[in-house]
N, C-alpha and C positions, 0 to 999 in steps of 0.2 A: 504493500500500500504506500510505502514511502519512497519518494524520489527526490534526492537533494541535489541542488546545483553546486553545493560546496563540497561536503565530504560526509560520508556515512560515519566518520569518526566523531562528528559533532551532532548528537541527537537532539540538540535543543531547538532546532528549526528545520523545516523541510518544505518543499513545494508540493502542492497537491497534484496528484496525477489527473489527467483528463477524465471526465466522467465515464467515457467508454472503457477505460482501463480499470475502473473500480469494480469490485465484486461484491461488496456489502449490499445487503438487501435492507431497505428502509422499513422497519417494523412500526409503521406510524399510521394512525387513523387519518383519513382524508379530512375529517372535521377539524383536527388540530392544525393542519396546514391552512385550511380555509380561515380559521380563526386568526391565524397570524397575518394572512394576506389582507384580511378585513381592516387591520390596524395600519397597514402600510400607506403612507402618504396622506393619512387623514389630517385635515386641518384642525388645530385646537379650537378654532372659532366655531367648528361644527361638532365639538365634543370629543375630538381625538386627543391623543397624548403620545409623545415619543416614549415615555416610560412604559406605556401599554405595550409597545412593540417589544421592548427588552423583556418585559414580564412574560410575554407570549413565547419568546424564544426560550426563556428559562423553563417555561411550562412544557414546550414542545420537546426540547432536548432532555429535560429533567425526567421525562417518562422513560428514557433509555439509559441515561447516565446521571447518577446523583450529583447535583450541583447546588451551590450555595448562593451565588450571585452572578449577575451579568451586567457588564457596562459596555456602552458603545460610544466610540469617539470618532470624530471626523477631523483629519489633519489636512490643512492647506499647505502643501509642500512639507517643509520641516518645521513650520511655525507651531505655536501653541495650539493644542487641539480644542475642539468644541465638543462639549458633552451632548451627545445625541439622545441617549436614554439610559435608564438604570432599572434593574430588576433585583430584588433582594428578598430572600426567604426568611424574613424576620430574624436577622442576626443581631447586629449592634444598633441598627437604626441610624448609623453614621455614614452610610454610603454616599449621600449627597455631599457631605463635607470631605470625605475621602476622595471622591471624584474631582472635586474642586481643587484640592491640594495637588492631586496628580497633574491636572491640566495646567496649573499655575507654577508648580515648583519642581515636579519630579519627572515629567515626561521625557526630558532629555537624557535621563539616567536609565531609561527603560531599554532592555536588550532588544526590543522590537525595532528600535531605530537602526540597528545594524542590518536587520532584514530588509528594511525599506531601501537602504543604500545598495544592498545586494541586488534587489529587484530592479532598481533604476539602472545599475551597471549592466545587468543582463539585457534589458530592453535597449540600452544605448548601443550594445554590440550588434543587435539584430533588429533593425527598424521594422521588420515584418512580424516580429514576435508579439503575441498578445499578453496582456497582464494576466497573471495567474494568482490563485489563492495560496498564501503561505500560512503555515502554522508555526507558532513559537511557544515553547514551554518556558515558564519561569517560576522557580521555587524561591522561598525566602532566602535560602543560603546563596542563591545566585545574585542577590541584590547586595552590593557592597556598601552602599550608602546607608548608615544606620537609621536615619530618620525616615527615609523612603521605605525601608524594610519594616520599621515599626508601624507607620501609619497605614500602609497598604496591605501588610501581611500579618504582622504580629497582633495588632490591635483587633482586627476583625476575625482572627483565628483562621487564616487562609493557609491551606497546605500547598496549593499549587495553582497557577493560572495557565490556561491555554488560550492563546490569541489567534484569531483568524484575521489575516491582513490581506487587503487587496487594493491596488492602485485604481483610482477612478478617473473620470474625465477631469481636465483642467488641473492636473497634478495633485488631486485630492486623494487622500487615503482613508479607507474605512477600517476600523479596528473593532472587532467584536470579541470581547474578553469574557471567558468562562472560568469561574472560580470554584475550586473544590475546598470545602471546609476541612478542618483538622479531623472531624468525625468521619469524613469520607476517605481520607488518605489521598495519595497521588493518583494521577490518571494512569491506568494500566493500558495494555495493548488493546484490549477489547473496547474500552471506553473511547480511546483515540480513534479506533476504526469506525465506531458509530458516529462520532463527531465529523470525521472526514466524509462520511456518506452524506451527512446533512449540510456540509459546508457550502456547496454550490447553491443550494436552495436559500440558505440563510443570507449569503452574501449578495445574491441577486435581489432578494427582497429588500435588503438594507440599502442597496444601490438606489432602488426606486424610492424608498422612504426618504433617504437623505436628500435626494434631488427635490422631492416635494417639500421637505422641511426647509431647505435652503431658500426655495422660492417663497415659502411662507414667511421666513424671517425677514427677507427683503421687503415683502409686503407690509409686515408689521412695522418695520422701520419707517416706511413711507407714511403709513397711517399715523404713527406717533408724531412724525414731523408736522403733519397737517394739523393734528390735535394741538400741538404746542403752539402753532401759529394762531389758532383760534382761541386757546385758553392760555394767555401769556402768564397767568399766575401760577401755572404748574411748575413745581420745582423738579430738579433732576431725580430726587427720590420719588416724587409723584409719578414720573414717567417710568421709573423702574417698577413701581406697583402696577401701573396700567399694562406694561409689557408682560409682566408675570400673569396677570389676569387674562390677557389676550391669548397667552400660551396655555391656558387651562389649569394653572396652578391653584390649589386651594390654599386656605389660610396656613395650614401646617407646612406645606411646601414653600409658600412665600416666606414664612418665618425662617426656614432653613436657608433659602437663597440669600436673604438679606441679613442673616445672622442676628435675628431678634426673637423675642418670645411670640408665641401664637397670639396672645391677647394684644400685643403691640401691632402685630400684622393686621388683625381685625380692625384696630383703631385706624391704621393707615388707610385701609380699604374704605372705611366709612368717610374719612376726611376727603379722599380723592373723589368719591362718588358725590359728596356734597359740593365740591368745587365744580364738578361737571354737571350738576343738576340731575343726576340719575339716581334710581332707587336700588340698583343692584347690578350683577353681572349681565343679566339679560338686556337691560336698558343700556348698559355700557357697550355691549357688543353692537346693539342697534345704532348707537351714536358713532362708533368707530366705522361702521360700514355704510354710513350715509353717503350718497353720491356727492360729488363736488358741488353741483348746482344747488343741492339742498343745503349744504354747508354755507355757501355764499348767500343764500336767501335769508339766513339768520342775521346778517349784518345790516 
């Protein structure tokens, strides 16, 4: 099942074989795949959530392989990654903060950076080659940086991480990270074979989802800029709150993003709604989606 472009002596990463060369059978119900695809690309303005996709991947793969967490990141070139989604089976409750720490402080220390460089070198040598899925294993002892190891592995009791990596259009990378808890132990050969079998499906679904979310983020940015012109009294923190609400975050998730208590998050939401003259999220969404001519007519 494993074909490495580097060396079989280094089992930490390898390139996935083409689908035609794989022999594993997917023991999965069609309903599970359908449930995942239903979440792909859905706008948070219509009730969707990026975390719902990560949770569904965790559910889909977790039926075959015991898993604790799933995080999904999008890298623009080698720059700081964007958190696409998170799934957590009720471990520490700290996954949002861990993911933020990783995206802001630790991503350059990740062994997967080496795999990205390897794939770029392979594609540079062969202009006709197509991007392929790479898998990368990383255990706590593989992380030399003590704080990175503590925050991302020791604190959440993670035994090992298996990353699925694939280069997308416009030099973007998608990284789907699957974590085994200490109670699960390391990934064995059977678990890896199962994940390899699902990898093409997962990465293609995430490619479509990330493209939809990128478009949505651009749209949210434009909508917020228009809202700020209309309501000049909005502060930067107010706009952070509106962005979070537009992305479907509830009070608890908003509190985690802003680093405040849940009660403070609810207070922020009430203040922003009062400034905008709306009664709740539904009226806020209606305000955000008003056409330009309707907005101008209010002046």
